[in-house]
C-alpha positions in Angstrom: 23.4 -87.0 25.7 21.2 -90.4 26.7 21.5 -93.3 25.0 17.6 -92.9 25.0 18.2 -90.3 22.5 20.4 -92.0 20.4 17.7 -91.3 17.6 17.5 -87.9 17.5 21.4 -88.1 17.8 21.9 -89.8 14.9 19.4 -87.9 12.5 21.6 -84.7 14.2 24.7 -85.7 12.4 23.3 -86.0 9.4 22.0 -82.3 9.3 24.0 -79.0 7.9 21.5 -76.5 8.7 19.9 -78.0 11.5 21.9 -79.0 15.1 20.1 -80.6 18.1 20.7 -81.5 21.4 19.0 -83.7 24.3 19.6 -82.9 27.5 21.9 -79.8 27.7 19.7 -77.3 29.6 17.1 -80.2 30.7 16.8 -83.2 31.4 13.9 -85.0 28.6 14.3 -81.0 26.9 15.3 -80.8 22.8 16.6 -77.9 21.4 16.8 -77.8 18.0 18.8 -74.5 16.3 18.5 -73.1 13.1 21.8 -72.8 11.8 22.1 -70.4 8.8 24.1 -67.3 10.4 25.0 -65.9 6.7 21.5 -65.7 5.8 19.9 -64.9 9.3 19.0 -68.3 9.9 16.0 -67.8 6.6 13.8 -70.8 5.7 15.1 -71.8 2.5 14.3 -75.8 1.4 17.0 -77.3 3.4 16.5 -75.8 6.2 12.1 -76.6 6.1 13.6 -79.7 4.7 15.7 -80.8 8.3 13.7 -79.2 10.3 10.6 -81.7 9.8 13.4 -84.3 10.0 14.6 -83.2 13.8 11.1 -82.2 14.5 9.7 -86.4 13.7 13.2 -87.6 15.2 12.4 -85.4 18.7 9.1 -86.7 18.5 9.6 -90.3 18.1 12.8 -90.5 20.8 11.5 -91.2 24.5 14.2 -89.3 26.1 12.2 -86.5 24.6 9.2 -84.7 26.1 9.6 -80.8 25.3 10.8 -79.4 22.1 12.9 -76.2 22.3 13.0 -74.5 18.7 15.4 -71.6 18.2 17.8 -69.8 16.2 21.7 -70.7 16.3 23.9 -67.8 18.1 25.4 -65.3 16.4 22.9 -64.4 13.5 20.8 -62.4 15.6 17.5 -64.0 14.9 15.3 -66.1 15.0 14.7 -66.7 12.0 14.4 -63.7 9.4 11.9 -65.1 7.1 11.3 -66.9 4.2 14.5 -67.3 1.6 13.3 -65.1 -1.0 15.9 -65.9 -3.5 14.0 -68.8 -3.8 10.4 -66.9 -5.2 12.1 -64.6 -7.7 11.7 -66.7 -10.3 9.7 -69.4 -9.2 6.5 -69.7 -11.6 2.5 -70.4 -10.3 3.3 -74.6 -10.4 6.3 -74.6 -8.9 5.1 -72.4 -5.8 2.1 -74.8 -6.0 4.1 -77.7 -5.3 6.3 -76.2 -2.9 3.0 -75.0 -0.4 1.6 -78.6 -0.4 1.0 -79.5 3.2 2.2 -80.9 5.9 4.7 -78.0 5.4 7.0 -77.0 8.2 4.7 -75.5 10.2 2.2 -77.9 10.4 5.3 -80.4 11.3 5.6 -78.2 14.0 1.6 -77.5 15.2 1.0 -80.8 14.7 4.2 -82.3 16.8 2.7 -84.7 19.7 5.1 -82.7 22.6 5.2 -79.5 23.4 7.3 -76.8 21.6 8.5 -73.4 22.8 10.0 -71.3 19.9 12.5 -69.7 22.4 13.1 -65.8 20.4 16.3 -65.0 20.4 15.9 -62.0 17.3 14.2 -61.3 14.5 10.7 -63.4 13.8 9.4 -62.2 10.3 7.6 -63.5 7.8 8.3 -67.2 7.8 9.8 -66.9 10.4 6.9 -65.5 12.5 4.1 -68.2 10.8 7.2 -70.6 13.1 7.0 -68.8 16.1 3.0 -68.9 16.2 2.9 -72.7 14.7 4.8 -73.0 18.4 2.7 -74.0 21.6 4.6 -70.9 23.6 6.7 -68.0 22.7 9.1 -66.8 24.8 11.3 -63.9 23.4 14.3 -62.2 24.5 13.8 -58.1 24.3 15.5 -57.1 21.5 13.6 -59.2 19.4 11.4 -58.1 16.6 8.5 -59.7 15.1 6.1 -58.8 12.0 4.4 -60.0 9.0 6.5 -58.1 6.3 5.5 -60.0 2.7 2.6 -57.2 1.9 5.8 -55.4 1.6 6.6 -57.9 -1.5 3.6 -57.8 -2.8 2.7 -60.9 -1.2 0.5 -62.2 1.7 1.7 -64.4 4.5 1.2 -68.3 3.6 2.8 -69.8 6.1 -0.4 -69.9 8.4 0.4 -66.1 9.3 -3.0 -65.0 7.7 -5.1 -68.2 10.0 -2.7 -68.0 13.2 -1.6 -64.5 14.4 -5.6 -63.9 14.2 -6.4 -66.6 16.4 -3.2 -65.6 18.8 -3.9 -61.4 18.9 -7.6 -61.3 17.3 -8.7 -60.6 14.5 -7.8 -56.5 14.0 -4.1 -56.7 15.4 -3.8 -59.4 12.8 -5.0 -56.8 9.9 -3.1 -54.2 11.5 0.5 -56.1 11.2 -0.1 -58.0 8.4 -1.8 -55.2 5.4 0.8 -52.6 7.4 3.7 -55.0 7.4 4.8 -53.1 10.4 7.7 -54.6 12.7 6.8 -54.8 15.9 9.3 -54.6 19.2 8.6 -58.5 21.7 7.8 -55.8 24.6 4.6 -55.0 22.5 4.4 -58.2 21.0 3.7 -59.8 24.7 1.1 -56.8 25.4 -1.2 -58.2 21.9 -1.0 -61.8 23.1 1.5 -63.0 20.0 4.2 -63.8 22.7 3.7 -64.7 26.3 7.0 -64.0 28.1 9.7 -61.6 28.2 13.0 -62.3 29.2 16.1 -59.7 28.6 19.2 -61.9 26.6 21.2 -63.1 30.1 17.8 -64.6 31.4 16.1 -66.0 28.1 17.6 -69.5 28.7 16.7 -69.5 32.3 12.7 -68.4 31.3 12.8 -71.0 28.1 14.3 -73.9 29.9 12.5 -73.5 33.1 9.6 -73.8 31.7 10.6 -76.7 29.5 11.8 -78.7 32.4 8.3 -78.2 34.4 6.7 -79.5 31.1 9.0 -82.3 31.0 8.5 -83.5 34.2 5.1 -84.5 33.2 3.5 -87.4 32.4 3.9 -87.0 28.2 0.8 -88.6 27.5 -1.1 -86.2 29.6 0.8 -83.4 27.6 0.1 -84.9 24.1 -4.0 -85.2 25.4 -3.6 -81.7 27.2 -2.1 -80.3 23.8 -4.4 -81.9 21.6 -7.7 -80.8 23.9 -6.2 -77.3 23.4 -5.3 -76.7 19.3 -9.3 -78.7 19.0 -10.4 -76.3 21.0 -10.2 -73.8 18.7 -11.1 -75.4 16.1 -14.0 -76.5 17.1 -17.7 -75.2 18.3 -17.4 -75.1 21.9 -20.3 -78.3 22.9 -17.4 -80.4 20.5 -14.3 -79.2 22.3 -16.2 -80.2 25.7 -17.2 -83.3 24.3 -13.8 -83.3 22.7 -11.7 -82.9 25.8 -14.1 -84.8 27.9 -13.6 -88.3 25.9 -9.8 -87.7 26.3 -9.6 -87.1 30.1 -11.4 -90.5 30.3 -9.2 -92.5 28.3 -6.1 -91.3 30.8 -7.6 -93.6 33.3 -6.6 -96.7 30.9 -2.6 -95.3 32.2 0.0 -96.3 34.5 0.7 -92.3 34.2 -2.6 -91.3 35.9 -2.4 -94.2 38.9 1.2 -93.5 39.6 -0.1 -89.4 39.4 -2.5 -90.0 42.0 -0.4 -92.0 44.4 2.4 -89.7 44.2 -0.5 -86.9 45.8 -1.7 -88.9 47.6 2.1 -90.0 49.5 2.6 -86.1 48.8 5.9 -87.3 46.7 6.9 -85.6 43.7 5.4 -88.3 40.7 7.5 -90.9 38.6 5.7 -90.7 35.2 6.9 -93.1 32.5 4.6 -92.9 29.4 2.8 -95.8 30.2 
């Protein structure tokens, strides 16, 4: 691990239910894995807190340009959902406090670096919402995805009613949310919930080839591009075009823009520094 990754590494050593690594699969790519196999990586309060700390540390680490979020191996799940045992005796007031933003979903969604969901098993309920908060979703063939909260007399509360409809359209979102139906990775890909599907043996190659490709780019351009795309889904077209134009212009003040243009003209690979 690079010395530059010491900030993330230091945070990782303090975490109990989340593991972190940098550069293990690709240069400048960090992996955050939820390690709660006895509960199929269900999101309890501790996991949520540790995930937020790890994501924030990855954002602040100059050695990290792309983040991969996944479930620890051996659990058969990306995240099997929220820890329902925490809901049993929780009052309305207590749940309102627990639902105050920013939650882990907003922390992932608002991260300044690209976040790829490596869905290596079931992503249900809060786990499906966590995947939706990521920028790209890549799943193994055996994965199942869905929003089964309706079966508990609840609705998705981590952004599922909002992000899912934006990803797959209102009709498909209604179908999944109102029925609680679980779908396999291939169907999730067909409706747009998942961006790529690989068999289990090829999952890492698919995830980290993409992550490595992203990490080779200017970190400033990555941040601005992500910001522009996210903003576009939350603005009108004219506002979005103005916002994109302003971000585009701002990049002309960066050394990375100069390096990218020079490398193109000199027919060589650019070496971006984030300046």
